[in-house]
C-alpha positions, 0 to 999 in steps of 0.5 A, spaced: 708 259 025 706 256 032 703 261 036 707 264 042 705 260 049 700 263 053 702 266 060 701 262 066 696 264 071 695 264 079 690 259 081 685 262 085 683 260 092 675 259 094 676 265 099 680 269 095 677 270 088 682 273 083 688 273 088 693 268 088 691 261 092 693 261 099 694 254 100 698 252 094 701 258 091 703 254 085 702 256 077 697 252 073 695 254 065 689 258 064 683 253 063 676 254 061 670 250 063 668 247 070 670 251 076 677 248 079 676 245 086 681 240 091 680 237 097 681 242 103 688 241 105 695 243 105 701 239 103 708 239 105 714 235 105 717 233 112 725 232 114 724 225 111 721 227 104 714 224 106 708 228 103 705 230 109 698 233 111 700 240 115 692 243 115 685 240 114 681 246 112 674 246 116 668 245 111 672 242 106 672 235 103 678 232 107 675 235 114 668 232 112 671 225 110 674 224 117 679 220 114 684 225 113 688 228 119 694 233 120 701 229 119 698 223 115 703 221 109 700 222 102 701 216 098 697 216 092 692 220 088 687 217 084 691 210 084 698 213 082 704 213 087 706 220 089 712 218 093 717 223 092 713 228 088 713 235 090 707 239 094 706 243 087 706 236 083 700 234 088 696 240 087 696 239 080 694 232 081 689 234 086 685 240 083 680 238 078 673 240 076 669 241 082 664 236 083 668 230 080 671 224 085 678 223 087 681 218 091 687 219 096 691 214 099 694 216 106 698 213 111 696 214 119 701 213 124 698 211 131 691 213 129 689 212 136 691 217 141 694 214 147 694 207 144 700 202 145 701 197 140 700 190 142 707 187 143 708 179 144 712 177 150 719 176 148 722 170 151 728 171 156 734 174 153 730 176 146 729 184 145 723 185 140 723 191 136 718 196 137 711 195 133 709 201 129 701 202 127 702 205 120 695 204 117 693 205 110 687 208 108 684 210 101 678 215 101 674 217 095 671 224 096 668 229 091 672 235 089 669 242 092 670 248 095 670 248 102 663 250 106 664 256 110 663 254 118 661 259 123 664 260 130 668 255 133 664 249 130 670 250 124 675 248 129 672 242 132 673 235 129 668 232 124 665 225 124 
């Protein structure tokens, strides 16, 4: 007879061993082997259904990469299109064995503060629609626990 399924366990966060993970709060099956880690950011869904980076954890791989920022749209994880997935789906894709690489593709909107997109001059009587500056970035990082940052250094931009 098949054995009964094992109960799910709560994920553990780097700062909260033994407690529910404060970043994702989703359940994953129990595992043995290497310690699990992610990239150090919180993902949520905006009103358009985009997966948005809501917070970059100081000292995590995403912060040290300097290529992932708040309000970036997550497009792919390890080359797999994740558009339309839930934050819980993304957590399961991102979390993996500590020390293993992961590739993330994001979309930045107007990445340079105050920069206006270049719009060619329109001929008389022609109205041009606004130009956006969406830029896709593909970043490869190593899954790891965030490094503890001291004082206000943790709140400064890296890179």
